[in-house]
C-alpha positions as CSV (number, residue, x, y, z in Angstrom):
1,X,32.3,148.5,-171.7
2,X,34.5,149.8,-174.5
3,X,34.6,153.5,-175.1
4,X,33.3,154.5,-178.5
5,X,35.7,156.1,-181.0
6,X,38.7,154.2,-179.7
7,X,40.9,151.8,-181.7
8,X,39.6,149.1,-179.4
9,X,36.1,149.8,-180.5
10,X,37.2,150.0,-184.2
11,X,38.8,146.6,-183.8
12,X,35.3,145.3,-182.7
13,X,33.9,146.8,-185.9
14,X,36.6,145.2,-188.0
15,X,36.0,141.8,-186.3
16,X,32.3,142.0,-187.1
17,X,33.0,142.8,-190.7
18,X,35.5,140.0,-191.0
19,X,33.0,137.5,-189.5
20,X,30.3,138.5,-191.9
21,X,32.3,137.1,-194.8
22,X,30.9,139.7,-197.2
23,X,32.9,141.5,-199.9
24,X,35.0,144.4,-198.4
25,X,36.2,146.8,-201.0
26,X,38.1,150.0,-201.6
27,X,36.4,152.8,-203.5
28,X,38.5,152.0,-206.6
29,X,37.4,148.4,-206.5
30,X,33.8,149.2,-206.1
31,X,33.8,151.4,-209.1
32,X,35.8,148.9,-211.1
33,X,33.3,146.1,-210.6
34,X,30.4,148.3,-211.6
35,X,28.9,149.2,-208.3
36,X,27.0,146.0,-207.6
37,X,23.6,146.4,-205.9
38,X,24.0,143.9,-203.0
39,X,25.2,143.8,-199.5
40,X,28.9,144.6,-199.3
41,X,31.1,147.0,-197.4
42,X,33.3,149.8,-198.7
43,X,35.7,151.1,-196.1
44,X,36.8,154.7,-196.6
45,X,38.8,157.2,-194.4
46,X,39.3,160.9,-194.7
47,X,42.8,161.8,-193.3
48,X,42.1,165.3,-192.3
49,X,44.6,165.5,-189.4
50,X,47.2,163.2,-187.8
51,X,48.7,160.8,-190.3
52,X,50.0,158.8,-187.4
53,X,46.3,158.0,-186.5
54,X,45.8,156.8,-190.1
55,X,48.8,154.5,-189.8
56,X,47.4,153.0,-186.6
57,X,44.1,152.3,-188.2
58,X,45.6,151.0,-191.4
59,X,47.7,148.5,-189.5
60,X,44.7,147.4,-187.5
61,X,42.7,146.8,-190.7
62,X,45.6,144.8,-192.2
63,X,45.5,142.5,-189.2
64,X,41.9,141.7,-190.1
65,X,42.8,141.4,-193.8
66,X,40.6,144.4,-194.7
67,X,41.5,146.8,-197.4
68,X,40.2,150.4,-197.4
69,X,40.7,153.8,-199.1
70,X,42.5,156.6,-197.4
71,X,41.8,160.1,-198.8
72,X,44.7,162.3,-197.7
73,X,44.8,166.1,-197.7
74,X,47.6,168.0,-199.2
75,X,48.6,169.6,-195.9
76,X,52.0,169.5,-194.1
77,X,50.5,167.6,-191.1
78,X,49.3,164.6,-193.2
79,X,51.0,164.8,-196.6
80,X,54.1,162.8,-195.8
81,X,55.4,160.6,-198.7
82,X,56.9,157.9,-196.4
83,X,53.6,157.6,-194.6
84,X,51.7,157.4,-197.9
85,X,54.0,154.6,-199.0
86,X,53.5,152.7,-195.8
87,X,49.7,153.0,-196.1
88,X,49.9,151.7,-199.6
89,X,52.2,148.8,-198.6
90,X,49.6,147.6,-196.1
91,X,47.3,147.0,-199.1
92,X,45.2,150.1,-198.9
93,X,44.2,152.5,-201.7
94,X,45.4,156.1,-201.4
95,X,43.2,158.8,-202.7
96,X,43.6,162.6,-203.1
97,X,41.4,164.6,-200.7
98,X,41.3,167.8,-202.6
99,X,40.3,171.2,-201.3
100,X,41.7,173.4,-204.1
101,X,38.7,175.6,-204.7
102,X,38.8,176.7,-201.1
103,X,42.6,177.3,-201.3
104,X,42.1,179.3,-204.5
105,X,39.3,181.4,-202.8
106,X,36.7,180.3,-205.4
107,X,38.8,181.0,-208.5
108,X,38.3,177.8,-210.7
109,X,41.3,178.5,-213.0
110,X,43.7,178.8,-210.1
111,X,42.1,175.8,-208.5
112,X,42.5,173.5,-211.4
113,X,46.1,174.4,-211.8
114,X,46.6,173.7,-208.1
115,X,44.7,170.4,-208.5
116,X,47.0,169.2,-211.2
117,X,50.1,170.2,-209.2
118,X,49.0,168.5,-206.0
119,X,47.9,165.4,-207.8
120,X,51.3,165.1,-209.5
121,X,52.9,165.4,-206.0
122,X,50.8,162.5,-204.7
123,X,51.6,160.4,-207.7
124,X,55.3,160.8,-207.1
125,X,54.9,158.5,-204.1
126,X,51.8,156.3,-204.7
127,X,49.3,155.5,-207.4
128,X,46.1,157.7,-207.3
129,X,42.9,156.4,-209.0
130,X,40.1,158.1,-207.1
131,X,39.6,161.5,-205.4
132,X,37.3,162.9,-202.8
133,X,36.7,166.5,-201.9
134,X,37.5,167.8,-198.4
135,X,34.4,169.5,-197.0
136,X,36.2,172.6,-195.8
137,X,33.0,173.3,-193.7
138,X,34.0,176.8,-192.6
139,X,34.8,177.9,-196.1
140,X,32.2,179.6,-198.3
141,X,33.4,177.5,-201.3
142,X,32.3,173.9,-202.0
143,X,35.3,172.1,-203.5
144,X,32.9,169.8,-205.4
145,X,31.8,172.8,-207.5
146,X,35.2,172.6,-209.4
147,X,33.7,169.8,-211.6
148,X,30.9,172.0,-212.8
149,X,33.7,173.7,-214.8
150,X,36.2,171.0,-215.4
151,X,36.3,167.2,-215.9
152,X,38.3,165.1,-213.4
153,X,38.5,162.2,-215.9
154,X,41.0,164.4,-217.9
155,X,43.5,163.6,-215.1
156,X,43.4,159.8,-215.6
157,X,41.2,159.2,-212.7
158,X,38.7,156.3,-212.3
159,X,36.3,158.4,-210.3
160,X,35.3,160.8,-207.6
161,X,34.0,159.3,-204.3
162,X,30.9,161.4,-204.5
163,X,30.2,162.2,-208.1
164,X,30.9,158.8,-209.5
165,X,28.6,156.9,-207.1
166,X,25.0,155.9,-207.6
167,X,24.3,157.4,-204.2
168,X,20.6,156.4,-204.1
169,X,21.7,152.8,-204.3
170,X,24.0,152.8,-201.2
171,X,24.1,153.5,-197.5
172,X,26.6,156.2,-196.7
173,X,27.5,156.3,-193.0
174,X,30.0,158.7,-191.6
175,X,31.3,159.5,-188.1
176,X,31.4,163.2,-188.8
177,X,30.2,165.0,-185.7
178,X,31.4,162.1,-183.5
179,X,28.3,160.0,-184.1
180,X,26.9,158.0,-187.0
181,X,23.8,160.1,-187.2
182,X,25.1,163.6,-186.3
183,X,23.7,165.3,-189.5
184,X,23.1,168.6,-187.7
185,X,26.8,169.0,-187.4
186,X,27.5,167.7,-190.9
187,X,27.7,170.6,-193.4
188,X,29.2,168.9,-196.6
189,X,30.1,165.3,-195.7
190,X,26.7,164.2,-197.0
191,X,25.2,162.2,-199.9
192,X,21.7,161.6,-201.1
193,X,21.9,158.0,-200.0
194,X,19.6,155.5,-198.4
195,X,18.7,156.0,-194.8
196,X,18.6,153.2,-192.2
197,X,15.1,152.7,-190.7
198,X,16.4,153.5,-187.2
199,X,19.1,155.9,-186.0
200,X,22.7,154.6,-185.8
201,X,24.2,156.8,-183.1
202,X,26.9,154.6,-181.6
203,X,29.3,152.2,-183.3
204,X,27.5,149.4,-181.5
205,X,24.4,150.5,-183.4
206,X,26.4,150.3,-186.7
207,X,27.6,146.8,-185.8
208,X,24.0,145.6,-185.3
209,X,23.0,147.2,-188.6
210,X,25.8,145.4,-190.4
211,X,24.9,142.1,-188.9
212,X,21.4,142.5,-190.4
213,X,23.0,142.5,-193.8
214,X,20.8,145.0,-195.7
215,X,20.5,144.4,-199.4
216,X,22.6,147.4,-200.6
217,X,26.3,148.4,-200.4
218,X,27.3,150.2,-197.2
219,X,30.0,152.9,-197.3
220,X,31.6,153.4,-193.9
221,X,33.7,156.7,-193.6
222,X,35.7,156.7,-190.4
223,X,38.1,159.6,-189.8
224,X,41.2,158.2,-188.2
225,X,42.0,161.2,-186.0
226,X,38.7,160.5,-184.2
227,X,39.6,157.0,-183.1
228,X,41.9,157.2,-180.0
229,X,44.5,154.8,-178.8
230,X,44.4,155.9,-175.2
231,X,42.3,157.8,-172.6
232,X,44.2,161.1,-173.0
233,X,43.9,161.3,-176.8
234,X,40.2,160.3,-176.5
235,X,39.6,163.1,-174.1
236,X,41.4,165.7,-176.3
237,X,39.5,164.4,-179.3
238,X,36.1,164.6,-177.6
239,X,36.7,168.3,-176.6
240,X,38.0,169.1,-180.0
241,X,35.0,167.5,-181.7
242,X,32.7,169.4,-179.4
243,X,34.3,172.7,-180.3
244,X,34.2,172.0,-184.0
245,X,30.6,170.9,-183.9
246,X,29.6,174.2,-182.2
247,X,31.5,176.2,-184.9
248,X,29.7,174.2,-187.6
249,X,26.3,174.7,-186.0
250,X,26.9,178.5,-186.0
251,X,28.1,178.5,-189.6
252,X,25.1,176.4,-190.7
253,X,22.8,178.8,-188.9
254,X,24.3,181.8,-190.5
255,X,24.1,180.3,-194.0
256,X,20.5,179.3,-193.4
257,X,19.6,182.9,-192.4
258,X,21.4,184.2,-195.5
259,X,19.5,181.8,-197.8
260,X,16.2,182.8,-196.3
261,X,17.0,186.5,-196.9
262,X,18.1,186.0,-200.5
């Protein structure tokens, strides 16, 4: 039996997708063709940590002739121009995983200036057409709120991976929380999307769901740092995810109590 959240298990997922013969798109392509309401798969990844893990996943997808979107943070551990160019050369879309409102401590004017600066730095290495906010779950500021003040289309962008989607017409499935149904540990990586009729906990459950070919687009968001290449990195990842989940649970509880008292 293959451990879940390993590259070997992800290869099984890729093989299933390839065998289905359905359209497999990047976020940019999905928006470009008008968000068709039919069974297809959009592959997306949030590169929050470990750009080396993203490269391993990107190479694996390329072996299965699958193209996906990699949203990369502007952080020293992942923002490496040569790595971005390599991801792009493998046929994948690179997107900007912005977190500027958190960085600017809620100041929208400072945040938009930082957004413009960081976007330019990305574009010095690779084309950028779509963006997606980083959840920054421990921060009191929601980076998505920046667009209540400004318009991202002013930056020659085709769309935002949350705001530009008809979310009620898709399935959005994410491995946040180290499961495909760990909503209790998911503070901001959420959408008002369609919900499968039964829980999809393990990747094997997701594979079965894909094989049923539901009549709507399916967005799969797998975080590369969560998919291990060996037993040691899998063990470290499991412990790290457990600790992060506990922190998120505490933060969510505190925010809920504050909301009730307001």
